[in-house]
VOFILO-880783 format. One record per residue (C-alpha): residue in one letter; x, y, z. Coordinates in pm, whole numbers. Example, Ala and Ser with C-alpha at 12.3 -4.5 7.8 and 13.67 -1.06 7.14 Angstrom:
REM VOFILO-880783
<r><residu>A</residu><px>1230</px><py>-450</py><pz>780</pz></r>
<r><residu>S</residu><px>1367</px><py>-106</py><pz>714</pz></r>
***
This chain:
REM VOFILO-880783
<r><residu>M</residu><px>156</px><py>-307</py><pz>1930</pz></r>
<r><residu>S</residu><px>137</px><py>-611</py><pz>1704</pz></r>
<r><residu>T</residu><px>266</px><py>-944</py><pz>1832</pz></r>
<r><residu>T</residu><px>459</px><py>-969</py><pz>1504</pz></r>
<r><residu>A</residu><px>796</px><py>-796</py><pz>1488</pz></r>
<r><residu>P</residu><px>806</px><py>-481</py><pz>1273</pz></r>
<r><residu>R</residu><px>954</px><py>-508</py><pz>926</pz></r>
<r><residu>L</residu><px>1263</px><py>-312</py><pz>826</pz></r>
<r><residu>L</residu><px>1206</px><py>-147</py><pz>488</pz></r>
<r><residu>Q</residu><px>1397</px><py>97</py><pz>270</pz></r>
<r><residu>V</residu><px>1296</px><py>404</py><pz>76</pz></r>
<r><residu>A</residu><px>1263</px><py>341</py><pz>-297</pz></r>
<r><residu>R</residu><px>1168</px><py>699</py><pz>-389</pz></r>
<r><residu>T</residu><px>980</px><py>1007</py><pz>-269</pz></r>
<r><residu>E</residu><px>733</px><py>1236</py><pz>-445</pz></r>
<r><residu>R</residu><px>589</px><py>1576</py><pz>-352</pz></r>
<r><residu>I</residu><px>211</px><py>1527</py><pz>-396</pz></r>
<r><residu>T</residu><px>121</px><py>1883</py><pz>-294</pz></r>
<r><residu>P</residu><px>326</px><py>2161</py><pz>-131</pz></r>
<r><residu>G</residu><px>231</px><py>2015</py><pz>207</pz></r>
<r><residu>M</residu><px>237</px><py>1641</py><pz>141</pz></r>
<r><residu>I</residu><px>517</px><py>1398</py><pz>54</pz></r>
<r><residu>R</residu><px>465</px><py>1040</py><pz>-60</pz></r>
<r><residu>V</residu><px>736</px><py>794</py><pz>46</pz></r>
<r><residu>T</residu><px>749</px><py>462</py><pz>-138</pz></r>
<r><residu>L</residu><px>904</px><py>178</py><pz>63</pz></r>
<r><residu>T</residu><px>1029</px><py>-162</py><pz>-45</pz></r>
<r><residu>G</residu><px>1247</px><py>-448</py><pz>73</pz></r>
<r><residu>E</residu><px>1266</px><py>-823</py><pz>121</pz></r>
<r><residu>E</residu><px>1072</px><py>-800</py><pz>447</pz></r>
<r><residu>L</residu><px>769</px><py>-663</py><pz>264</pz></r>
<r><residu>A</residu><px>689</px><py>-1021</py><pz>155</pz></r>
<r><residu>G</residu><px>355</px><py>-1134</py><pz>295</pz></r>
<r><residu>F</residu><px>256</px><py>-789</py><pz>418</pz></r>
<r><residu>P</residu><px>-124</px><py>-785</py><pz>471</pz></r>
<r><residu>G</residu><px>-169</px><py>-434</py><pz>340</pz></r>
<r><residu>H</residu><px>-491</px><py>-452</py><pz>142</pz></r>
<r><residu>G</residu><px>-807</px><py>-282</py><pz>262</pz></r>
<r><residu>P</residu><px>-941</px><py>61</py><pz>356</pz></r>
<r><residu>D</residu><px>-796</px><py>272</py><pz>638</pz></r>
<r><residu>R</residu><px>-511</px><py>31</py><pz>718</pz></r>
<r><residu>R</residu><px>-302</px><py>190</py><pz>993</pz></r>
<r><residu>I</residu><px>58</px><py>109</py><pz>1070</pz></r>
<r><residu>K</residu><px>309</px><py>207</py><pz>1335</pz></r>
<r><residu>M</residu><px>626</px><py>346</py><pz>1182</pz></r>
<r><residu>F</residu><px>962</px><py>333</py><pz>1360</pz></r>
<r><residu>F</residu><px>1196</px><py>619</py><pz>1269</pz></r>
<r><residu>P</residu><px>1570</px><py>623</py><pz>1341</pz></r>
<r><residu>V</residu><px>1691</px><py>877</py><pz>1593</pz></r>
<r><residu>E</residu><px>2014</px><py>1075</py><pz>1588</pz></r>
<r><residu>G</residu><px>2316</px><py>854</py><pz>1542</pz></r>
<r><residu>Q</residu><px>2124</px><py>564</py><pz>1388</pz></r>
<r><residu>D</residu><px>2141</px><py>442</py><pz>1029</pz></r>
<r><residu>R</residu><px>1831</px><py>231</py><pz>1086</pz></r>
<r><residu>P</residu><px>1584</px><py>230</py><pz>1375</pz></r>
<r><residu>A</residu><px>1601</px><py>-13</py><pz>1662</pz></r>
<r><residu>I</residu><px>1297</px><py>-239</py><pz>1643</pz></r>
<r><residu>P</residu><px>1169</px><py>-490</py><pz>1899</pz></r>
<r><residu>R</residu><px>1146</px><py>-862</py><pz>1848</pz></r>
<r><residu>A</residu><px>815</px><py>-1029</py><pz>1920</pz></r>
<r><residu>S</residu><px>778</px><py>-1257</py><pz>2221</pz></r>
<r><residu>T</residu><px>492</px><py>-1419</py><pz>2411</pz></r>
<r><residu>G</residu><px>543</px><py>-1159</py><pz>2683</pz></r>
<r><residu>G</residu><px>533</px><py>-864</py><pz>2448</pz></r>
<r><residu>P</residu><px>791</px><py>-673</py><pz>2245</pz></r>
<r><residu>V</residu><px>1156</px><py>-706</py><pz>2351</pz></r>
<r><residu>W</residu><px>1377</px><py>-410</py><pz>2263</pz></r>
<r><residu>P</residu><px>1747</px><py>-452</py><pz>2183</pz></r>
<r><residu>A</residu><px>1962</px><py>-368</py><pz>2482</pz></r>
<r><residu>G</residu><px>2177</px><py>-58</py><pz>2465</pz></r>
<r><residu>E</residu><px>2006</px><py>98</py><pz>2163</pz></r>
<r><residu>A</residu><px>1803</px><py>418</py><pz>2165</pz></r>
<r><residu>R</residu><px>1430</px><py>370</py><pz>2111</pz></r>
<r><residu>P</residu><px>1299</px><py>503</py><pz>1779</pz></r>
<r><residu>A</residu><px>1038</px><py>772</py><pz>1731</pz></r>
<r><residu>I</residu><px>708</px><py>589</py><pz>1671</pz></r>
<r><residu>R</residu><px>410</px><py>740</py><pz>1491</pz></r>
<r><residu>T</residu><px>88</px><py>605</py><pz>1335</pz></r>
<r><residu>Y</residu><px>26</px><py>644</py><pz>961</pz></r>
<r><residu>T</residu><px>-210</px><py>503</py><pz>699</pz></r>
<r><residu>V</residu><px>-113</px><py>275</py><pz>413</pz></r>
<r><residu>R</residu><px>-194</px><py>477</py><pz>101</pz></r>
<r><residu>R</residu><px>-106</px><py>201</py><pz>-145</pz></r>
<r><residu>F</residu><px>27</px><py>-151</py><pz>-122</pz></r>
<r><residu>A</residu><px>138</px><py>-312</py><pz>-448</pz></r>
<r><residu>P</residu><px>281</px><py>-658</py><pz>-375</pz></r>
<r><residu>D</residu><px>376</px><py>-716</py><pz>-740</pz></r>
<r><residu>A</residu><px>552</px><py>-384</py><pz>-802</pz></r>
<r><residu>G</residu><px>926</px><py>-401</py><pz>-852</pz></r>
<r><residu>E</residu><px>1135</px><py>-682</py><pz>-707</pz></r>
<r><residu>H</residu><px>983</px><py>-695</py><pz>-358</pz></r>
<r><residu>G</residu><px>657</px><py>-498</py><pz>-382</pz></r>
<r><residu>E</residu><px>593</px><py>-138</py><pz>-281</pz></r>
<r><residu>L</residu><px>425</px><py>38</py><pz>9</pz></r>
<r><residu>D</residu><px>324</px><py>407</py><pz>-16</pz></r>
<r><residu>V</residu><px>285</px><py>628</py><pz>290</pz></r>
<r><residu>D</residu><px>183</px><py>996</py><pz>263</pz></r>
<r><residu>F</residu><px>320</px><py>1250</py><pz>513</pz></r>
<r><residu>V</residu><px>177</px><py>1594</py><pz>588</pz></r>
<r><residu>V</residu><px>473</px><py>1832</py><pz>622</pz></r>
<r><residu>H</residu><px>468</px><py>2189</py><pz>749</pz></r>
<r><residu>A</residu><px>670</px><py>2438</py><pz>951</pz></r>
<r><residu>G</residu><px>768</px><py>2295</py><pz>1287</pz></r>
<r><residu>H</residu><px>690</px><py>1939</py><pz>1182</pz></r>
<r><residu>G</residu><px>768</px><py>1649</py><pz>1415</pz></r>
<r><residu>P</residu><px>1021</px><py>1366</py><pz>1377</pz></r>
<r><residu>A</residu><px>815</px><py>1164</py><pz>1127</pz></r>
<r><residu>A</residu><px>753</px><py>1451</py><pz>887</pz></r>
<r><residu>A</residu><px>1113</px><py>1569</py><pz>927</pz></r>
<r><residu>W</residu><px>1228</px><py>1220</py><pz>831</pz></r>
<r><residu>A</residu><px>1002</px><py>1224</py><pz>524</pz></r>
<r><residu>V</residu><px>1136</px><py>1562</py><pz>412</pz></r>
<r><residu>G</residu><px>1495</px><py>1435</py><pz>422</pz></r>
<r><residu>A</residu><px>1430</px><py>1076</py><pz>312</pz></r>
<r><residu>G</residu><px>1618</px><py>938</py><pz>14</pz></r>
<r><residu>P</residu><px>1659</px><py>601</py><pz>-159</pz></r>
<r><residu>G</residu><px>1807</px><py>342</py><pz>73</pz></r>
<r><residu>D</residu><px>1702</px><py>505</py><pz>400</pz></r>
<r><residu>W</residu><px>1565</px><py>263</py><pz>659</pz></r>
<r><residu>V</residu><px>1239</px><py>269</py><pz>855</pz></r>
<r><residu>G</residu><px>1041</px><py>13</py><pz>1054</pz></r>
<r><residu>V</residu><px>679</px><py>-73</py><pz>976</pz></r>
<r><residu>S</residu><px>437</px><py>-275</py><pz>1190</pz></r>
<r><residu>E</residu><px>161</px><py>-506</py><pz>1075</pz></r>
<r><residu>P</residu><px>-142</px><py>-300</py><pz>969</pz></r>
<r><residu>G</residu><px>-458</px><py>-267</py><pz>1175</pz></r>
<r><residu>G</residu><px>-796</px><py>-113</py><pz>1105</pz></r>
<r><residu>R</residu><px>-1152</px><py>-233</py><pz>1141</pz></r>
<r><residu>W</residu><px>-1365</px><py>-5</py><pz>922</pz></r>
<r><residu>A</residu><px>-1583</px><py>-176</py><pz>663</pz></r>
<r><residu>P</residu><px>-1865</px><py>-33</py><pz>450</pz></r>
<r><residu>D</residu><px>-2219</px><py>-120</py><pz>552</pz></r>
<r><residu>P</residu><px>-2370</px><py>-313</py><pz>258</pz></r>
<r><residu>A</residu><px>-2716</px><py>-184</py><pz>353</pz></r>
<r><residu>A</residu><px>-2619</px><py>185</py><pz>362</pz></r>
<r><residu>E</residu><px>-2817</px><py>408</py><pz>127</pz></r>
<r><residu>H</residu><px>-2549</px><py>678</py><pz>126</pz></r>
<r><residu>H</residu><px>-2199</px><py>736</py><pz>263</pz></r>
<r><residu>L</residu><px>-2039</px><py>1045</py><pz>418</pz></r>
<r><residu>V</residu><px>-1660</px><py>1073</py><pz>431</pz></r>
<r><residu>I</residu><px>-1515</px><py>1364</py><pz>633</pz></r>
<r><residu>G</residu><px>-1162</px><py>1471</py><pz>726</pz></r>
<r><residu>D</residu><px>-871</px><py>1709</py><pz>691</pz></r>
<r><residu>E</residu><px>-537</px><py>1672</py><pz>512</pz></r>
<r><residu>S</residu><px>-404</px><py>1439</py><pz>782</pz></r>
<r><residu>A</residu><px>-685</px><py>1199</py><pz>687</pz></r>
<r><residu>L</residu><px>-645</px><py>1227</py><pz>308</pz></r>
<r><residu>P</residu><px>-449</px><py>901</py><pz>264</pz></r>
<r><residu>A</residu><px>-717</px><py>711</py><pz>455</pz></r>
<r><residu>I</residu><px>-996</px><py>898</py><pz>279</pz></r>
<r><residu>A</residu><px>-854</px><py>787</py><pz>-56</pz></r>
<r><residu>T</residu><px>-854</px><py>421</py><pz>49</pz></r>
<r><residu>V</residu><px>-1211</px><py>449</py><pz>183</pz></r>
<r><residu>L</residu><px>-1329</px><py>604</py><pz>-144</pz></r>
<r><residu>E</residu><px>-1151</px><py>333</py><pz>-344</pz></r>
<r><residu>T</residu><px>-1330</px><py>64</py><pz>-144</pz></r>
<r><residu>L</residu><px>-1671</px><py>230</py><pz>-180</pz></r>
<r><residu>A</residu><px>-1622</px><py>269</py><pz>-555</pz></r>
<r><residu>A</residu><px>-1523</px><py>-96</py><pz>-595</pz></r>
<r><residu>D</residu><px>-1778</px><py>-254</py><pz>-361</pz></r>
<r><residu>H</residu><px>-2074</px><py>-14</py><pz>-378</pz></r>
<r><residu>P</residu><px>-2048</px><py>181</py><pz>-705</pz></r>
<r><residu>D</residu><px>-2420</px><py>265</py><pz>-714</pz></r>
<r><residu>V</residu><px>-2442</px><py>410</py><pz>-362</pz></r>
<r><residu>P</residu><px>-2401</px><py>791</py><pz>-337</pz></r>
<r><residu>V</residu><px>-2088</px><py>915</py><pz>-157</pz></r>
<r><residu>R</residu><px>-2031</px><py>1267</py><pz>-26</pz></r>
<r><residu>A</residu><px>-1680</px><py>1369</py><pz>84</pz></r>
<r><residu>I</residu><px>-1608</px><py>1693</py><pz>272</pz></r>
<r><residu>V</residu><px>-1237</px><py>1765</py><pz>319</pz></r>
<r><residu>E</residu><px>-1062</px><py>2057</py><pz>489</pz></r>
<r><residu>V</residu><px>-720</px><py>2166</py><pz>360</pz></r>
<r><residu>A</residu><px>-510</px><py>2480</py><pz>396</pz></r>
<r><residu>D</residu><px>-583</px><py>2616</py><pz>48</pz></r>
<r><residu>A</residu><px>-651</px><py>2517</py><pz>-313</pz></r>
<r><residu>G</residu><px>-288</px><py>2407</py><pz>-356</pz></r>
<r><residu>E</residu><px>-346</px><py>2121</py><pz>-113</pz></r>
<r><residu>E</residu><px>-635</px><py>1968</py><pz>-310</pz></r>
<r><residu>Q</residu><px>-551</px><py>1641</py><pz>-479</pz></r>
<r><residu>A</residu><px>-723</px><py>1396</py><pz>-710</pz></r>
<r><residu>L</residu><px>-930</px><py>1141</py><pz>-519</pz></r>
<r><residu>P</residu><px>-1047</px><py>803</py><pz>-651</pz></r>
<r><residu>G</residu><px>-1401</px><py>682</py><pz>-689</pz></r>
<r><residu>H</residu><px>-1734</px><py>842</py><pz>-763</pz></r>
<r><residu>A</residu><px>-1774</px><py>1066</py><pz>-457</pz></r>
<r><residu>R</residu><px>-1904</px><py>1419</py><pz>-474</pz></r>
<r><residu>V</residu><px>-1608</px><py>1601</py><pz>-315</pz></r>
<r><residu>E</residu><px>-1634</px><py>1938</py><pz>-141</pz></r>
<r><residu>W</residu><px>-1302</px><py>2104</py><pz>-57</pz></r>
<r><residu>V</residu><px>-1303</px><py>2344</py><pz>238</pz></r>
<r><residu>H</residu><px>-1013</px><py>2593</py><pz>252</pz></r>
<r><residu>R</residu><px>-895</px><py>2675</py><pz>603</pz></r>
<r><residu>G</residu><px>-678</px><py>2979</py><pz>530</pz></r>
<r><residu>T</residu><px>-592</px><py>3146</py><pz>863</pz></r>
<r><residu>T</residu><px>-895</px><py>3003</py><pz>1046</pz></r>
<r><residu>P</residu><px>-812</px><py>2759</py><pz>1328</pz></r>
<r><residu>A</residu><px>-791</px><py>2398</py><pz>1210</pz></r>
<r><residu>G</residu><px>-1117</px><py>2207</py><pz>1221</pz></r>
<r><residu>E</residu><px>-1352</px><py>2505</py><pz>1247</pz></r>
<r><residu>P</residu><px>-1418</px><py>2534</py><pz>870</pz></r>
<r><residu>L</residu><px>-1480</px><py>2159</py><pz>847</pz></r>
<r><residu>V</residu><px>-1734</px><py>2166</py><pz>1129</pz></r>
<r><residu>A</residu><px>-1910</px><py>2462</py><pz>970</pz></r>
<r><residu>A</residu><px>-1921</px><py>2297</py><pz>627</pz></r>
<r><residu>V</residu><px>-2063</px><py>1970</py><pz>753</pz></r>
<r><residu>T</residu><px>-2325</px><py>2130</py><pz>977</pz></r>
<r><residu>A</residu><px>-2440</px><py>2349</py><pz>686</pz></r>
<r><residu>A</residu><px>-2442</px><py>2071</py><pz>425</pz></r>
<r><residu>E</residu><px>-2759</px><py>1928</py><pz>279</pz></r>
<r><residu>L</residu><px>-2727</px><py>1555</py><pz>329</pz></r>
<r><residu>P</residu><px>-2947</px><py>1267</py><pz>211</pz></r>
<r><residu>T</residu><px>-3195</px><py>1108</py><pz>444</pz></r>
<r><residu>G</residu><px>-3225</px><py>734</py><pz>492</pz></r>
<r><residu>R</residu><px>-2976</px><py>483</py><pz>626</pz></r>
<r><residu>G</residu><px>-2634</px><py>647</py><pz>608</pz></r>
<r><residu>Q</residu><px>-2283</px><py>555</py><pz>715</pz></r>
<r><residu>A</residu><px>-2011</px><py>807</py><pz>804</pz></r>
<r><residu>W</residu><px>-1633</px><py>777</py><pz>819</pz></r>
<r><residu>L</residu><px>-1472</px><py>1069</py><pz>1002</pz></r>
<r><residu>S</residu><px>-1112</px><py>1151</py><pz>1097</pz></r>
<r><residu>G</residu><px>-892</px><py>1454</py><pz>1152</pz></r>
<r><residu>E</residu><px>-833</px><py>1712</py><pz>1427</pz></r>
<r><residu>S</residu><px>-961</px><py>1564</py><pz>1755</pz></r>
<r><residu>A</residu><px>-1184</px><py>1847</py><pz>1875</pz></r>
<r><residu>A</residu><px>-1347</px><py>1882</py><pz>1533</pz></r>
<r><residu>V</residu><px>-1403</px><py>1505</py><pz>1513</pz></r>
<r><residu>K</residu><px>-1570</px><py>1507</py><pz>1855</pz></r>
<r><residu>D</residu><px>-1802</px><py>1795</py><pz>1756</pz></r>
<r><residu>L</residu><px>-1889</px><py>1640</py><pz>1421</pz></r>
<r><residu>R</residu><px>-1959</px><py>1297</py><pz>1567</pz></r>
<r><residu>A</residu><px>-2204</px><py>1455</py><pz>1811</pz></r>
<r><residu>H</residu><px>-2365</px><py>1651</py><pz>1526</pz></r>
<r><residu>L</residu><px>-2409</px><py>1342</py><pz>1308</pz></r>
<r><residu>L</residu><px>-2568</px><py>1148</py><pz>1592</pz></r>
<r><residu>T</residu><px>-2794</px><py>1415</py><pz>1738</pz></r>
<r><residu>E</residu><px>-2876</px><py>1652</py><pz>1451</pz></r>
<r><residu>R</residu><px>-2855</px><py>1413</py><pz>1155</pz></r>
<r><residu>G</residu><px>-2992</px><py>1107</py><pz>1330</pz></r>
<r><residu>L</residu><px>-2727</px><py>859</py><pz>1219</pz></r>
<r><residu>D</residu><px>-2708</px><py>535</py><pz>1413</pz></r>
<r><residu>R</residu><px>-2419</px><py>527</py><pz>1661</pz></r>
<r><residu>R</residu><px>-2285</px><py>210</py><pz>1499</pz></r>
<r><residu>A</residu><px>-2282</px><py>382</py><pz>1160</pz></r>
<r><residu>V</residu><px>-2043</px><py>663</py><pz>1260</pz></r>
<r><residu>Y</residu><px>-1674</px><py>567</py><pz>1259</pz></r>
<r><residu>A</residu><px>-1477</px><py>856</py><pz>1414</pz></r>
<r><residu>T</residu><px>-1105</px><py>886</py><pz>1495</pz></r>
<r><residu>G</residu><px>-910</px><py>1187</py><pz>1619</pz></r>
<r><residu>Y</residu><px>-570</px><py>1191</py><pz>1449</pz></r>
<r><residu>W</residu><px>-414</px><py>1499</py><pz>1612</pz></r>
<r><residu>R</residu><px>-482</px><py>1794</py><pz>1844</pz></r>
<r><residu>A</residu><px>-467</px><py>2160</py><pz>1750</pz></r>
<r><residu>R</residu><px>-532</px><py>2276</py><pz>2106</pz></r>
***
């Protein structure tokens, strides 16, 4: 956890991006100075639990976070900053996209019911991915849980390396979950249907014709699929270990 205390922000508005994804726009005085720019910027979010109007958040100390005595701890989950606009509105705006589905957890349940004025805590962002300036092509892979991060990666590649080819392969439930992505990438949507999560993505990537030469890959999504795909990119495709950035976001099994 960051040595800086989380910021308490409020919901400005929500928007249904697809049937399975909700965008929550946050704002507030404490958004001032938020270092939110960059690709794949991950934050911890602190959600209020039953009986709370706003979540309990720790204060920072040299010995680590100190939680307020007598208050229930919040539900804490990791999400990606989809957009940070410091000049929007009175205090700036921060967008976070939530995948929602049947049986969703506390974070998605909060997003479904969120309305203007609702409180949530947000940590300082982390993230260390950066594009390789010497890469001859880029591969971006993930499922719907990774779509917010994928969008920020594609934005960065389009801005910093507009002449370098980018291939994106993304697994979603069906055509209704496809969404517009920024940049100049060649995007292949893989529809999961009733197939177990991750299997269609692994099949699509292993069957894809990919460029040769010095490549860089960004890869996130279901943990087992990410593990299999990382091994495939290293052993079958010959990518350098340092050129494959892989993160498991969730587990299907």
